[in-house]
C-alpha positions, 0 to 999 in steps of 0.5 A, a space after each residue: 485114411 491111416 488112423 491116429 494110432 498106426 500113425 503113432 506106431 509107425 512115424 513115432 516108434 518105427 513100427 509099421 503094421 506088416 501084412 504077414 500070412 502066419 498061417 491061421 487060417 483055421 483061426 479067422 478071428 485072429 488078426 495078427 500078433 505083437 512080437 516084442 524084445 527087450 534090448 540094453 537101448 529099450 524095446 524092439 517090437 514088430 507088429 504083424 497083422 493078417 493080409 487084408 485086414 482093413 477098415 475098423 478092424 485095422 484101426 481097432 488092431 492098431 489101438 489095441 497094439 498101441 495100447 499094449 506096447 506102451 504098457 510092455 515099455 513102461 512096465 515090462 511083460 510081467 508087472 502088475 500091469 501085464 497083458 498076457 504077453 507070453 514068452 517064447 523059447 527065443 526069449 522074445 515075448 508075443 501076444 496074439 490079437 483076436 477079434 471079438 463081437 461082444 454083446 451089447 451091455 444093455 
């Protein structure tokens, strides 16, 4: 079943999660990448994920991606709400998503 975040990205924004082999075999914690471009009509986004990313990892990535692209739309990549977007040489912006298991708080 597709998560609510992935459905919103796909159906409301028209940005489906694309499975792409982006050649990061040496970094298995990389779940995917967000690519964003500011255009006169708004923002264009491409969301690529590691092939085979599924289950909770895919759902978590989709929720993370939705949160970040909505902030990008609202605030841009460099405002006070910036999330670490990196400017590329072609003028677009990118952000890599890594899977981290954090220790419990207790």
